C-alpha positions in Angstrom: 7.8 -38.3 41.4 5.4 -36.5 39.0 1.3 -36.6 39.2 -0.5 -39.6 38.7 2.8 -42.0 39.0 2.0 -45.4 40.1 3.9 -44.7 43.3 2.1 -41.6 44.2 -0.7 -43.3 45.4 1.1 -45.5 47.9 3.3 -42.2 49.3 -0.2 -40.6 49.9 -1.5 -43.5 51.8 2.2 -44.1 53.6 2.7 -40.6 54.8 -0.9 -40.9 56.6 -0.4 -44.1 57.8 2.7 -42.6 59.7 1.5 -39.4 61.0 -2.4 -39.6 60.8 -4.3 -40.8 63.9 -3.5 -42.1 67.2 -2.3 -45.6 66.3 0.2 -43.9 63.6 4.0 -44.3 65.0 4.6 -40.5 64.6 1.5 -39.6 67.1 2.5 -42.7 69.2 5.8 -41.5 69.9 5.6 -37.7 69.7 2.5 -36.9 71.4 1.3 -40.0 73.4 4.6 -40.8 74.8 7.3 -38.2 74.8 4.4 -35.1 75.2 6.6 -33.4 72.7 3.7 -31.6 70.3 0.2 -31.7 69.8 0.4 -33.6 66.6 2.7 -34.3 63.4 1.9 -33.6 60.0 3.2 -35.6 56.9 2.2 -35.4 53.3 3.4 -36.2 49.8 2.6 -33.6 47.2 3.2 -34.0 43.5 3.8 -31.8 40.7 4.4 -32.0 36.8 7.9 -33.1 37.0 8.7 -34.4 40.5 7.3 -34.2 43.9 8.3 -34.1 47.5 7.6 -35.4 51.1 7.2 -33.0 54.2 7.3 -33.7 57.8 6.0 -31.0 60.3 6.4 -31.1 63.9 5.8 -28.2 65.8 6.9 -28.4 69.6 5.6 -27.0 72.8 7.0 -24.0 74.2 10.6 -24.9 75.3 11.0 -28.0 73.1 14.2 -29.0 72.0 13.7 -29.7 68.5 16.8 -32.4 68.7 14.2 -34.4 70.9 11.6 -34.1 68.2 14.1 -35.3 65.5 14.8 -38.3 68.0 11.2 -39.1 68.2 10.5 -39.0 64.5 13.6 -41.6 64.3 12.1 -43.7 66.8 8.7 -44.0 65.1 10.1 -44.6 61.9 12.1 -47.3 63.7 9.1 -48.7 65.2 7.1 -48.9 61.9 9.9 -50.8 60.3 9.7 -53.4 63.2 5.8 -53.4 63.6 4.5 -52.4 60.0 0.9 -51.7 59.3 -2.1 -54.0 59.2 -4.8 -54.4 56.6 -7.3 -52.8 58.8 -4.8 -49.4 58.9 -4.7 -49.6 55.1 -8.5 -50.2 54.9 -9.1 -46.9 57.4 -6.6 -44.5 55.1 -8.4 -45.7 51.9 -11.8 -45.0 53.3 -11.1 -41.7 54.4 -9.3 -40.8 50.7 -12.6 -42.2 49.1 -14.8 -39.9 51.1 -12.6 -36.8 50.3 -12.7 -37.6 46.7 -16.3 -37.3 46.2 -16.5 -34.3 48.6 -14.2 -32.8 46.4 -16.4 -33.0 43.3 -19.4 -31.8 44.9 -19.0 -28.2 43.3 -18.9 -27.3 39.8 -15.6 -25.9 40.4 -14.3 -28.8 41.8 -15.6 -31.0 38.7 -13.8 -28.2 36.3 -10.6 -28.2 38.3 -10.3 -32.0 38.3 -11.1 -32.6 34.3 -8.6 -29.9 33.7 -6.0 -31.3 36.1 -6.4 -35.0 34.5 -6.4 -33.3 31.1 -3.2 -31.9 31.5 -1.4 -34.1 33.8 -2.8 -37.6 32.9 -3.7 -36.7 29.2 -7.0 -37.8 29.9 -10.0 -35.7 31.1 -11.8 -38.8 32.2 -9.1 -40.2 34.4 -11.4 -39.9 37.5 -12.2 -43.5 37.5 -8.7 -44.7 37.6 -7.5 -42.2 39.7 -9.6 -43.4 42.7 -9.4 -46.9 41.8 -5.8 -46.5 41.8 -6.0 -45.6 45.3 -8.2 -48.3 46.2 -5.8 -51.1 44.7 -2.7 -49.8 47.0 -1.5 -52.8 48.9 0.7 -53.1 52.1 3.6 -54.1 50.0 3.3 -50.9 47.8 3.5 -48.9 51.1 6.7 -51.0 52.3 8.3 -50.6 49.1 7.9 -47.2 48.7 9.1 -46.4 52.3 12.4 -48.1 51.2 12.7 -46.4 48.1 11.7 -42.7 48.7 12.0 -42.3 52.5 14.7 -45.0 54.5 18.1 -43.4 54.8 17.7 -40.6 51.9 18.9 -37.4 52.4 16.5 -34.3 53.4 16.5 -30.6 54.2 15.7 -29.8 57.9 14.5 -26.2 59.0 14.2 -25.0 62.8 12.3 -22.0 63.7 12.7 -21.4 67.3 12.0 -17.8 69.3 14.7 -15.5 69.1 17.1 -15.5 71.2 16.7 -19.5 72.0 18.7 -21.0 69.3 19.9 -23.6 71.4 16.5 -25.3 70.7 17.6 -26.0 67.0 18.5 -29.0 65.5 22.1 -29.6 65.6 24.4 -28.5 63.0 22.0 -25.8 61.6 23.2 -23.0 59.7 21.3 -19.7 60.8 19.6 -18.7 57.9 20.3 -15.3 56.3 17.0 -13.4 56.0 16.9 -9.8 54.8 14.2 -7.8 56.8 12.5 -5.0 55.0 13.5 -1.8 56.8 10.5 0.5 57.9 11.5 3.7 56.0 9.0 6.7 55.6 8.7 7.9 51.9 9.9 4.6 50.6 6.4 3.6 49.9 6.5 4.9 46.2 6.5 2.1 43.8 5.6 2.1 39.9 2.8 -0.8 39.2 2.2 0.7 35.7 2.5 -1.8 33.1 3.7 -0.2 29.6 1.2 -0.3 26.7 3.7 -1.8 24.5 4.7 -4.6 26.6 5.2 -7.6 24.3 4.1 -10.9 25.5 3.4 -14.4 24.0 -0.3 -15.3 23.8 -1.5 -18.9 24.9 -2.5 -21.0 22.0 -6.1 -21.1 21.9 -9.1 -22.4 19.4 -10.8 -19.1 20.1 -10.4 -15.1 20.6 -9.7 -14.8 24.2 -9.0 -11.1 23.9 -13.1 -10.8 22.9 -15.2 -11.0 26.4 -17.9 -13.5 26.0 -21.2 -11.9 26.1 -23.3 -12.2 29.4 -26.2 -14.8 29.4 -29.5 -14.0 31.1 -30.2 -14.3 34.7 -30.4 -17.6 35.6 -33.2 -18.9 37.2 -32.4 -19.9 41.1 -33.8 -23.5 42.1 -34.3 -23.4 45.8 -33.3 -27.1 47.4 -36.5 -28.4 48.7 -36.5 -28.8 52.4 -38.1 -30.6 54.7 -38.4 -30.3 58.5 -39.6 -32.5 61.2 -39.5 -32.3 65.4 -38.6 -35.1 67.6 -40.6 -35.9 70.8 -37.6 -34.7 72.9 -37.9 -31.4 71.2 -34.9 -31.9 69.1 -35.9 -30.1 65.6 -34.9 -31.9 62.4 -34.2 -29.7 58.7 -33.2 -31.7 55.8 -32.2 -31.3 52.1 -32.2 -34.8 49.8 -29.6 -34.4 47.2 -28.1 -37.7 45.4 -25.8 -36.5 43.1 -23.1 -38.0 45.2 -22.8 -41.2 47.5 -22.5 -38.7 50.5 -24.5 -37.6 53.6 -23.2 -34.5 55.8 -25.1 -33.4 59.0 -24.5 -31.5 62.2 -26.1 -31.4 65.4 -25.9 -27.5 66.6 -26.7 -27.0 70.1 -27.3 -23.0 71.4 -24.9 -22.1 74.0 -20.7 -21.9 73.3 -18.9 -19.1 74.6 -22.5 -17.6 75.0 -23.0 -19.0 78.3 -19.8 -19.4 79.8 -18.9 -17.7 82.9 -16.1 -15.0 82.6 -13.8 -16.6 84.9 -13.7 -20.0 83.3 -14.0 -18.6 79.5 -12.9 -21.8 77.3 -14.8 -24.4 79.1 -17.1 -25.2 75.9 -14.0 -25.4 73.6 -12.3 -27.9 75.9 -15.1 -29.7 76.3 -15.4 -30.0 72.5 -11.9 -31.0 72.4 -12.3 -33.9 75.1 -15.6 -35.3 73.5 -13.6 -36.7 70.6 -11.1 -38.4 72.6 -12.6 -41.5 73.2 -16.2 -42.7 74.9 -17.4 -44.2 78.0 -16.7 -48.0 75.9 -14.0 -46.7 73.5 -10.6 -45.3 74.2 -9.6 -42.5 72.0 -7.7 -44.7 69.6 -10.8 -47.2 69.3 -12.8 -44.2 68.6 -10.8 -42.8 65.9 -10.3 -46.1 64.2 -13.8 -46.7 64.2 -14.7 -43.4 62.4 -11.6 -43.7 60.2 -12.8 -47.3 59.3 -16.2 -45.7 57.8 -14.4 -43.2 55.7 -16.0 -40.5 58.0 -15.2 -37.5 59.8 -17.0 -36.5 63.1 -15.5 -33.2 64.6 -16.9 -31.6 67.9 -16.4 -27.9 68.2 -17.5 -24.8 70.2 -17.9 -21.3 69.1 -19.3 -17.9 70.2 -22.8 -19.1 70.0 -23.0 -22.8 69.2 -21.8 -26.1 70.3 -21.7 -28.4 67.4 -20.9 -32.0 66.4 -20.7 -32.6 62.8 -20.3 -35.5 60.5 -19.3 -36.3 56.7 -19.8 -39.7 55.4 -20.3 -42.1 52.5 -24.0 -42.9 52.5 -23.6 -46.6 53.0 -22.2 -45.9 56.3 -24.5 -43.0 57.5 -26.0 -45.1 60.2 -22.8 -46.5 61.3 -21.5 -42.8 61.6 -24.7 -41.6 63.4 -24.3 -44.3 65.9 -20.7 -43.2 66.7 -22.1 -39.7 67.0 -24.6 -40.8 69.4 -21.9 -42.7 71.5 -19.8 -39.6 71.4 -22.5 -37.3 72.4 -24.4 -39.5 75.1 -21.5 -41.4 76.6 -18.2 -39.0 77.2 -15.4 -40.7 78.6 -14.1 -38.0 81.2 -10.6 -39.1 80.8 -8.3 -37.1 83.1 -5.2 -37.7 80.9 -6.6 -36.7 77.7 -8.4 -33.6 79.6 -4.6 -32.6 80.3 -3.9 -33.3 77.1 -6.3 -31.3 75.4 -5.6 -28.3 78.2 -2.0 -28.3 77.2 -3.1 -28.0 73.6 -5.3 -25.1 74.1 -2.6 -23.3 76.0 -0.2 -23.7 73.3 -2.5 -22.2 70.7 -3.2 -19.5 72.9 0.4 -18.5 73.5 0.7 -18.7 69.7 -2.3 -16.2 69.4 -0.4 -13.7 71.5 2.3 -13.4 69.3 0.2 -13.6 66.2 -0.6 -10.2 64.8 -3.8 -10.9 63.2 -5.1 -12.6 66.2 -4.4 -9.7 68.3 -6.0 -7.3 66.3 -9.1 -9.6 66.1 -9.2 -10.0 69.9 -8.4 -6.5 70.8 -11.2 -5.3 68.1 -13.9 -7.7 70.0 -12.7 -5.9 73.5 -13.6 -2.7 72.2 -17.0 -3.8 70.3 -18.5 -5.6 73.3 -16.7 -3.7 76.1 -15.1 -4.9 78.9 -16.6 -7.8 80.9 -18.7 -8.6 78.1 -18.6 -12.5 77.1 -18.5 -11.9 73.8 -15.3 -9.7 74.3 -13.3 -12.6 74.9 -11.8 -15.2 72.6 -13.6 -18.9 72.6 -10.4 -20.6 73.3 -10.4 -18.7 76.6 -7.3 -17.1 78.2 -3.9 -18.7 79.9 -5.3 -17.8 83.2 -9.2 -19.0 82.5 -7.9 -22.4 80.8 -5.5 -23.0 83.8 -8.5 -22.7 86.1 -10.7 -25.2 84.5 -11.0 -28.6 85.9 -12.8 -31.7 84.6 -15.6 -31.1 86.8 -16.1 -27.8 85.0 -16.7 -29.6 81.5 -19.2 -31.8 83.3 -21.4 -29.3 84.5 -21.5 -27.6 81.4 -22.1 -31.0 79.5 -25.0 -31.2 82.3 -26.2 -27.7 82.2 -25.9 -27.2 78.3 -25.8 -30.3 76.0 -29.7 -30.7 75.6 -32.2 -31.3 72.7 -34.5 -28.8 73.8 -31.9 -26.1 72.5 -30.5 -28.3 69.6 -31.3 -28.6 66.0 -30.0 -31.5 63.4 -29.5 -30.3 59.8 -29.0 -33.1 57.3 -28.2 -33.1 53.7 -27.1 -35.7 51.1 -28.3 -38.8 49.6 -30.5 -39.7 51.9 -34.7 -39.4 52.3 -36.9 -37.7 55.0 -38.2 -41.1 56.4 -35.1 -42.9 56.5 -33.1 -39.7 58.0 -36.2 -39.1 61.1 -36.0 -42.7 61.5 -32.0 -43.0 62.3 -32.7 -40.6 64.8 -34.9 -43.1 66.9 -32.1 -44.2 69.1 -31.2 -40.4 70.0 -34.8 -39.4 70.6 -35.5 -41.9 73.2 -32.3 -41.8 74.9 -31.2 -37.9 74.8 -33.5 -36.8 77.4 -34.8 -33.3 77.1 -34.9 -30.4 80.2 -35.2 -26.7 80.3 -32.3 -24.6 79.3 -31.5 -21.1 80.2 -29.9 -19.1 77.5 -29.3 -15.6 78.9 -29.9 -12.6 77.0 -27.4 -9.9 76.7 -27.3 -6.2 76.1 -25.2 -5.0 73.3 -23.5 -1.6 73.1 -24.2 1.2 70.3 -21.6 2.2 67.8 -19.2 4.7 69.0 -20.4 8.6 68.9 -17.2 9.4 67.1 -14.2 7.5 65.5 -11.3 6.5 67.8 -7.9 5.4 66.7 -6.1 2.4 69.0 -2.7 1.0 68.6 -1.1 -2.5 69.8 2.7 -2.3 69.5 4.4 -5.1 67.8 8.1 -3.7 67.8 9.7 -3.7 64.1 6.8 -5.4 62.7 7.2 -5.1 58.8 3.3 -5.1 58.5 0.7 -3.5 60.1 -2.8 -5.3 60.5 -5.9 -3.2 60.2 -9.3 -3.7 61.8 -11.8 -1.0 61.6 -15.6 -1.3 62.3 -18.3 -1.1 65.0 -21.0 -3.5 66.2 -23.7 -3.5 63.5 -27.2 -5.4 63.5 -28.0 -8.7 63.4 -29.0 -10.8 60.3 -32.6 -10.8 61.1 -32.5 -7.0 60.7 -34.4 -5.9 57.6 -31.6 -3.8 56.6 -29.1 -6.8 57.2 -29.3 -7.8 53.7 -29.7 -4.4 52.0 -26.5 -3.3 53.7 -25.0 -6.6 52.2 -25.7 -5.6 49.0 -24.5 -2.2 49.6 -21.2 -3.6 50.8 -20.5 -5.7 47.4 -18.6 -2.4 45.6 -17.2 -1.3 48.7 -15.4 -4.1 50.1 -17.3 -7.3 49.5 -16.9 -7.6 45.5 -13.0 -9.1 45.7 -11.3 -7.5 42.7 -14.4 -5.5 41.9 -14.4 -3.6 45.3 -12.9 -0.1 45.7 -11.0 -1.1 48.5 -8.9 -3.7 46.3 -9.0 -1.7 43.2 -7.7 1.8 45.2 -5.0 0.0 48.0 -4.1 -3.2 46.0 -4.4 -2.4 42.4 -3.8 1.2 42.4 -1.2 1.9 45.3 0.5 -1.8 46.4 -0.4 -1.0 49.8 -1.9 -4.5 50.8 -2.0 -7.9 49.2 -5.9 -8.3 50.3 -8.5 -6.3 51.9 -12.1 -6.8 52.4 -15.2 -5.5 54.3 -18.4 -6.8 55.5 -21.2 -7.7 57.8 -21.0 -10.7 60.1 -24.4 -10.6 62.3 -26.1 -13.8 63.1 -29.3 -13.9 65.1 -27.2 -11.8 67.4 -25.6 -8.3 66.3 -22.2 -8.5 64.7 -19.8 -6.6 63.7 -19.2 -4.3 60.1 -15.5 -4.6 59.6 -12.6 -3.5 57.1 -9.7 -5.8 57.7 -6.5 -6.0 55.8 -2.5 -6.2 56.4 -0.6 -3.3 55.0 3.2 -2.9 54.4 4.6 -1.0 57.8 5.5 2.1 56.2 2.3 3.1 54.7 0.0 2.5 57.6 -1.2 6.1 57.6 -1.7 6.3 54.1 -3.8 3.0 54.0 -5.9 3.9 56.5 -6.5 7.5 55.5 -7.5 6.0 52.0 -9.8 3.4 53.6 -11.6 6.4 55.4 -11.7 8.2 52.4 -13.2 5.8 50.4 -16.0 5.0 52.6 -16.6 8.8 53.1 -17.1 9.1 49.4 -18.8 6.0 48.7 -22.5 7.3 49.3 -22.0 10.3 46.9 -20.0 8.1 44.1 -21.8 5.2 43.8 -22.8 5.0 40.2 -25.7 3.4 38.0 -22.7 1.0 36.6 -21.9 -0.1 40.0 -25.4 -1.1 40.7 -25.6 -3.1 37.4 -22.3 -4.8 38.3 -23.8 -5.6 41.7 -27.0 -6.8 40.8 -25.3 -8.9 37.8 -23.0 -10.6 40.0 -25.5 -11.2 43.1 -28.2 -12.9 41.1 -26.2 -14.9 38.8 -23.6 -16.1 41.4 -26.6 -17.3 43.4 -26.9 -20.2 40.5 -24.4 -22.1 42.0 -24.1 -20.9 45.5 -26.0 -24.1 47.1 -24.7 -26.6 45.1 -22.3 -28.2 47.7 -23.7 -30.2 50.7 -21.8 -27.8 52.9 -23.8 -24.9 51.2 -27.0 -27.1 51.5 -26.3 -27.3 55.3 -25.9 -23.4 55.4 -29.2 -23.0 54.1 -30.6 -25.3 56.8 -28.7 -23.7 59.7 -29.7 -19.9 58.6 -33.3 -21.2 58.3 -33.3 -22.5 62.0 -31.4 -19.9 63.4 -33.1 -17.3 62.5 -36.8 -18.9 62.1 -36.8 -18.3 58.3 -38.6 -20.6 55.7 -36.4 -21.7 52.6 -37.9 -19.0 50.7 -35.7 -16.4 52.1 -33.5 -17.0 49.2 -36.0 -15.9 46.8 -36.7 -12.6 48.9 -33.2 -11.7 48.6 -32.8 -12.0 45.2 -36.0 -9.8 45.0 -34.3 -7.2 47.2 -31.2 -6.9 44.9 -33.5 -6.6 41.7 -35.2 -3.8 43.6 -32.4 -2.0 45.0 -31.8 1.6 43.5 -28.6 3.6 43.9 -30.3 6.0 45.9 -30.9 3.4 48.4 -27.1 2.2 48.2 -26.1 5.5 48.9 -28.7 5.9 52.1 -27.3 2.5 53.5 -23.7 3.6 52.7 -24.1 6.7 54.7 -26.1 4.9 57.7 -23.9 1.5 57.7 -20.4 2.4 56.6 -19.9 5.6 58.1 -16.1 5.9 58.8 -16.6 8.7 61.5 -18.3 6.3 63.8 -16.0 3.5 64.2 -13.3 1.7 65.8 -9.9 1.9 64.3 -7.2 -0.8 65.5 -3.9 -1.0 64.5 -1.4 -3.6 65.2 2.3 -2.5 64.1 5.4 -0.8 65.0 4.2 2.0 67.2 8.0 3.7 67.2 7.6 4.6 63.4 3.9 4.5 62.7 1.7 5.4 66.3 2.5 9.0 66.1 1.4 9.6 62.4 -1.9 8.2 62.9 -3.1 11.4 64.8 -3.3 13.0 61.4 -6.5 11.0 60.7 -8.3 14.0 62.6 -9.8 11.1 65.2 -7.5 12.6 68.4 -4.5 10.9 69.5 -4.1 7.2 69.1 -4.8 5.2 72.5 -1.7 2.5 73.0 -3.4 -0.7 74.1 -0.5 -2.3 75.5 1.7 0.6 77.1 
C-alpha cells in the first residue's frame, strides 16, 4: 500500500515481530533450531503508490535454500498457531518510538520528514499522527494484515548461489539472464557532454531557482558545554547535556581490541563482543533481548582495532533501566558454550564472505602493506579462518580478565540528563567494577615507502577494479594532521567539489565515487585514496589519480582556498547537532587528551590557512611517488598495463 496508509503501521510491526529478536518465529526456526543462517531480515517498504514486503535469508556455506524456504514456511505456521503477545507488541513499538526520535535529531532529518509528510501525507505537521498511529496498532491489526497481505499470497523468489552449485537454489528456479560486461580495452570512451540546447521542463516554483542564493556570513560556532568527572575506580566520565529530544546516548570505551591481541588468536575480542550480548549470568539470550527491547533501547558491544566498546541508545525515561542492563552485560557474562559456537560460526561465515568481496580484499591487503607482516594492525579485527577456529571460550575469558577494566575505560554520555544524575547513575558500576593495572603494548610503526610500488590481487574476469592508494601517515594528535585534512578537502575530501571526483567521475565517467582522506587516531593512520573503477580503464584511472596528486601543489588556487574555507567554516555550524556527533566530540577529547576548545582551534586553522601552506602540505603528505598502489581486479587484462605507471613491474599478491 502507499505511504502512511493505516495498514502500513501494522505491517511494519508484523515484519519485525516475525523476524527480529530471539523470540521471533523466523529466528527460532532458522537460526536456533535448524542452524541454517545467522539471521533473517524482513521488512515492509512503502512508496507513493504501493509497497512491497521483503524477506531475506542468507544461508551458511553449503546450505540448500529449499531447506531455508521450508524453515520460513514452518515459522509462519508457528506464528499462525501461537500468535504474539501484548509484551511482544510493546517491545517492537518501543524500539520504533526511539528510532523515530533519533531520526529527528539533525536539521536534515527534520527537513526530510517535513518534506516527506508534505508530499505523501499532504500535511507537513503529520509528525504527531505518524508516531501515534504506530502506538495505536493492536494485535488484531497485526493478525489482520498478515491474513490480508502475506498468507497464501503469490511472491517472487530469487536464489543467489555460488557458481557451479545451482543445486542449492530453490526448486523450480529459472536461471536469470544476466549480461556481463566484457572487458575490452579501448571501449572506455563515452560522451558525457549534454548539448547546451537540451530542453527540459522546469519544476514549478514560487521563486527563481536559476539564481543561486547569496552566501550568508560565517556562522558563530557554539561548542557544546562539556563536563567531566572521574570515579574512584579510575573510570573517566565525559558528558554533554542536551534536552532537544527525550533521548540519551552513551558508551563505555575500553582501550584494547585488536591492539592487545595475540597474532595467533586474532579475533578473540570480536568474538567476546558478540558473546557478551548473548545473555548474562541471570538472563538467557532471549530474556536479555526482550528486556532491552521493552525499554525501546539498543545496546551494542563491539571490538575494533583500538577499542572495545559497549554503547547504548534509549529514551531518557528508560536510561537508568538501560544502564542496569549494560552493567549486567559487562559484569555478569554468561559464558554459554552453545552461544559461543554460534558466534564463531557467524564470524567464520563473515570471513568467508570477505574472501570473495573485492572491497574487503583490497582493505585487508592494503593494511598488510601499511603495517608489515606480523604487525597486529595488519590483521582484520574479525581474525582469519585459522585464528578463529583456534579460539576457545577460555581465550575469551582470559581477554575479559586481562583487559575489561575501568582503569583503561572512559564513559561518554550525551542527551537529556544532567551531570549530577549521570554521575549518580554510575554508582553501582563504580563500586562493583574493580580496577587493576592493565598493560597496553606500544608498537613501532613503519615509515612510508621510499618509492611507490604497485600491487595487484587477481579476481579473474572482474568487471570492476577496486583501488586503494596511500601510505601510513600520522596520528590525529600530530600538529600537521588537521592542516593536512584541510589541504585534502579540494583534493578528495570535498565530495563533488573535489578534483578526484570532478575528474574521474564527472569528467571521465570512470567511477561512481572516489575519495581521499586521513584516518589517524591517537595512533598513526593511513592517508588513502579509495575507489572502484570500470575494469577496462584501470590503468587510465590510476594514472589520472597519480597525476592529480602530482599537480595538486602547483595548481591549488586562491579560489580553491576560498571554497575550502567557506565550506569547512560554515558546515561546522551543524556538525555537532546530533547526540552521535556530540559523543564524537567527547571521544576525540578523551582519546587525545584535548579540551572542548579544540573545535575553535581547528576553526582558527582553517581561517589562517594560506595557499602556500596548502601547497607545502600537499607536497609532503599527498606525494604520489611515496605510496602503495593496491589494485584488486582482473590480472589477465589489467596487470601488465600498470607497469606503464613508472613504478616497476606490478607485484601479483595471490600468484
